[in-house]
DOPANU-595244 format. One record per residue (C-alpha): y, x, z. Coordinates in steps of 0.05 Angstrom, whole numbers, plus 5000, padded with zeros to 4 digits. Last residue first. Layout:
<rs>
YXZ
...
</rs>
This chain:
<rs>
522664338649
522864388725
527464768770
525564788843
531365018884
536964838835
533664168826
529563698783
526463228832
519063058838
518062308845
510762168859
507661668907
500661518885
496960878874
502760388878
500359698857
505859228837
508958548844
513758098808
516157418828
522257168792
529057068824
533556598787
540856678806
544656438746
549756878712
556156838675
559457508671
566057808652
566758558663
567558928729
573159348700
577758748698
577558708773
579159438779
585059378733
587558778773
587259198836
582259088892
584859048963
579559149015
575958549043
578558129099
580857579052
574157529019
568157979007
569858208936
573458828961
567159068994
563359048928
569259338890
570059928937
562560058935
562760148859
555760328837
554560368762
553259748720
548959128722
543059568703
544560168659
537760248626
535359538616
542559298610
544858688647
550758328616
557458458583
557059198564
561759468511
564160048553
559560138614
559459618669
562259788737
558659398791
561858798824
558258168801
551058428802
552158818866
554958188898
548857788876
544358318905
548258258970
547057508973
539657608959
538958109016
542957659063
538257069049
531857479053
529757249122
535456969164
540957459181
544357699245
539158189271
537958459201
545058629184
548958189136
552857869192
555158569209
560158539151
563859209144
558159599176
553259259129
557559449069
558160169093
550560209101
549759949030
553860539004
549461039040
543160709011
546260718941
547561458945
540461578972
537561188913
541661588863
538962228892
531761988882
533761758812
533662488792
537763118788
538563578848
543864078869
544464648919
546664818989
543565209046
540765749000
533766019013
531865988939
526765438946
524665219016
524965659078
530265249112
531764589077
537064529023
542764039026
544763658963
550163648909
547963178852
546763528786
545062858754
543362218791
549761908818
548761158818
545760608774
544859878793
539859308790
534559698753
531259238740
533358498735
533658168803
540557848802
539057528753
532257388723
525757778712
520657558660
513657488689
509058088694
502158248666
500658988676
498059338614
499358868580
501658148584
509158248585
515658008616
522658068587
525558498643
522359168628
526659668664
528660348638
527460998675
532961508687
531662188654
537462118604
542562038660
546861448639
554261558628
559161518686
562762168671
559062518728
552062328704
548361688719
541761508753
537660878764
536960478828
532359898846
534659428902
528259098926
528758338921
522658278875
518658918870
519859408812
522959928858
516259968893
513860198843
516960548784
521460238731
518659978666
516260158596
512860838604
519161218584
518561918557
525962128564
527061588617
521161808659
524961958723
523761338765
527660718786
528360958857
527960488917
532660128966
529459649015
534059199056
530758929119
531358169131
524358099161
521657799096
524158419061
520158869108
513958439098
514558489023
515359249028
509159299073
505158879023
507059318965
505359929005
498459659023
496559448952
491858868941
497458388927
498557648931
504857238937
509557728902
504157858851
498558338836
496358868788
498859568790
505259958782
504960708784
509061108833
515861188865
520161578912
527161608941
525461038989
531260859034
529760319086
535859939111
536859519174
531559909212
529359649280
523760129300
518259639280
521259579210
521460329201
514360379227
511859889175
515260299121
511960919148
505060599148
506060399075
508461089055
502361419087
497760879058
500160958987
498961698991
504462208990
506162768942
511763298942
507063888950
509163999022
507163289040
510962629032
510462089087
515162399138
518961839171
526261919192
530461419232
537961529232
543461139268
548961119216
555561479224
554861969166
554861409115
556561719047
554962419069
560262969070
558363659045
561064289077
560163939144
557663249159
551463049121
548962339134
547261979069
546862529016
543962969071
538062499082
536262579009
536563339009
532963399076
527462939050
526563338986
525764009022
518164079020
516364339089
521263899127
521263869203
522363379260
518463489325
512063109344
507663359288
502762809266
500863199203
502162709147
504762069178
510062449217
514661949251
521562069281
526461609317
533861519333
534962219309
540662619340
544662899282
550763329293
547163959269
546063649201
551164029158
549064689192
541664559173
537264639233
535763899232
531064009173
528563309154
522062999132
518462939065
520862229051
521961559085
529261509107
530660949157
537960739167
540260339228
547360079220
552360079278
556860599246
555960649170
562061099159
567760629141
575160809143
574361239081
573060649036
577060878976
573861568970
567061228962
569460858900
563361058859
566861498808
571561808860
565761998905
561962268845
567662708824
568462938897
561263168900
561863528833
567963908857
564464128921
558564358880
563064748833
566565098891
560065418911
557265208979
559365569042
560666249071
557866519136
553865999173
555065639239
548865289266
551165279338
551166029343
547166459295
552766569246
557466729302
552867279328
552267589259
559767509245
561467859311
556568419298
559168529227
566268549253
564469029308
560969499259
566969489213
571769639270
567370209295
566870509225
574370439215
575770779282
571071349267
574371459199
581371439230
579471949283
576072409233
581872379184
586872519240
582873119264
582473409194
589973339186
591373669254
586674249238
590174369172
596974369205
594674839260
591675379214
588175909257
586776599227
579676799208
580576619136
586277119129
582177689158
576877609105
581677789049
585177289006
585277438931
588476768914
582576308918
580876458845
580177198861
575677058919
571176648873
570577228824
568777698880
563277238905
560377208836
560377968831
556678028897
</rs>
């Protein structure tokens, strides 16, 4: 009772009768607060509902990639000349990506209608990607959304030859390459690699090697990764990037310097462990370097950290960048496409153009075992193609470097025992 008395005193010594009297102003204020609160709750609930429904409709997602990823993508586009060939998108070119599959549920891939799909691993009839690497690589080429692929207008074939662990057998990849050729591919993108073996360009016991040779003989461009062992280099690029007439791609960072993980080529020949002949221009390995460090990529559903966008470091990404650039070149000059070319002639001509029109590093005047003939400059390659090519400034021409080269293609062959090119990425960080 004493406590209640004390409280009454603090409240102004009101008696019970005062509390029982109505207070219109107070009632009005409380009513207003209640109405406003209910309205805000309803408005918030409606907004959440609308965003939820929107997010689930037609692949629309709330938010987007971090600003840093968008900035990195633009830096690489500027570095490689992609921003200067905006009128081209790879239309009319058939691109085949052999990897771990593709997640067509990604919002940046919802425009894609595959020209063909093959699952060499599980024989599933509908496209999927249970590892994520294939979606990342395909996205570099064809993404159209938050990220913009280098050749989003290509007709896309996808073959799954890499399993959920990131590994594929020689036979799976070989069968997939054969399928790409059968389905009419102009370009086969192989962001993968494995050990070299014994053989030659005229004789090989390896099924993948033979499939790649057959594809080249059919006039199909094959782009393959140099490998990611640059910091503990085994002496040469990975297979099948080591094969004659394959365009082998190393990796660079955003300032144009070499990515330290990118594999070096052995172009002097050797007797051990795998006897090879010296390589000559324009077939010295790697031929070119392209974006390979913290490259913005798409992420597959249910893989990694569940984000739609991330980054990846490796010559896998560099390969996809080169594949997209090549598609622009084939769109610009359809005579280079498979149906209009004779055997390997177009392939060898394009390799000569890459040799003459890549951006050499400071102080470089010839092929470098790490940096190739220079980093990718698709604007310079297209600009070199005659009167109909794009204008190339004097500064750009000087940037190519002075070269005197003879085209002397040497036979070199490999034995790929296991396909292995795990990426370093934001989803699957590796030491």
